[in-house]
N, C-alpha and C positions, 0 to 999 in steps of 0.2 A: 504494500500500500504506500503510495507516494505521499510526500509532504504537500498539504494544501497550499496553494499560492495565495499570498496576501494581496499583492499588488497586481494590476492587470498585466504588467510587463514581465513578471517573474517567470511565467511559464515558457517564455521564449528566450533562450540564452543570448542570442545576438542582440535582441532588443533590450534585454536587461543590462548587458554590457554597455550598450550605447547610452542608456539613460544614466548609468553611473558615470560614464565619461562626460556626458553633458553637464551633470551636476558638478564635476570637478573642474570644469573650465572656468576661466575668469568671467565675471558677470558680462562684460561687453560681448564676449564670444557666445555666452548663453543666449543673450538677447539677439544676436545676429542669427543664430540657428532658429530661435523662436519666430523671428520675423520671416525667415525663409519658409518655415512650415506654414505659418498663418497665411502668407502670400500665396503659396501653392494651393492651399485649400480654398481660399477665396477665389482665385483665378479658375480653379477647377469647377466650382459651383456656379460661377458667373457664365462659364462657357458651355455648360452641360445641364441637362435636366436634373432636378433635385434628387431623383432616385437613380443615380448613375453608377452605383457599385463602389464608390469611393468609401462610403461609410459601411462598417460591418453591419449586416442586417440583423445580427443577433443582439445588438445593443438595444436595450429597452428604453422607452421614454423615461422611465423612472431613473435608470442608471445615468442617462444623458443629463437629465435635470440635476441629479445629484452631483455630477462632475462640475457643472457650471455654477452651482449654488453652494458649493462646499464652503462652510463658514469657519472651519478650524484654522486655516491659514498657517499651519505649523510645518508644512512640507517645504522643501527648498524651493520648489517652483511656484509656491503660492505667494511669495514675497513681491513678485513683479507681475503686473496684470498681463503683459504681453507673453511672458514665459508660461504663466498659468493657462492662458488661453491655448497656447500651442500644445502644452502637455495634455490638456483635456481633449483637444481636437485629435491629437495623436491617438489617444485611448479609444476614440470612436472610429478610427480608420480600419479598413480591412487589413488583414495580416500582410498582404503583399506590399501595401503602401507603408505600413509600419516598418517592414524589413528594409524597404528602400531608404527611408529616412535614417534608420539605424545604421545602415551601411555607410551613408554619407557622414554621419557623426563619428563612426569608428575610423573612417578614412582621415577625418580631421585630427582625431586623437593620434593616429599613427604619424601623420605629417608633423604635428606639434612635437611629438617625441623625437622625431628625426631632425628637427630644425630648432635647436635651442640657441639662445643668443651666444653662448660660448663657442658654438660651431662657426659663427661668422666672425672671422678675424678682424677685430677692432671696427666692426661695422657700427655706425651710429644707431642708437636704439630706435629712433623714429623711422629710419630706413628699414631696419629689421621688421618692425611692426607693419610697415606698409607692404613689404614683401609677403609676410605671413597673411595679411588681410587679403591681398590679391589672390594668393594661392587658395585660401579658404573659400573665397568667392567662386573660384573655378570649380572646386570640389562640389559646392552646393548647386552650381548651375549645370552639373552633369547628371545624367540619370544613371542609376545603378543597374 
């Protein structure tokens, strides 16, 4: 008998790793990822019929309402409205979409681990940040 999962993303290893990585990122990067997720979902709903397969059909109205009205605000992603919205929206997506975003987040984590400031010989910090930002944008703008 397996251990029951507490959080919606714990049952899927890749998604769970991605959420933990997202949580560990600096706030500006957390926010950039949230904006990407929110923008993708908004664009998808703007361009397609509401019942387009993006949202997991097993999500009940009660669960959906609970996600958006969560009042505890104790979780890491509840502190910023943009991040909270993205996390709640991600919970409602179908598994393929969740995996796609998870893959992008893990690619960012791997990129960040491979490109630390000490790797860049005496590069000014602002240039290093600009290069990281541009590379992260490229990762987010590619489909998995």
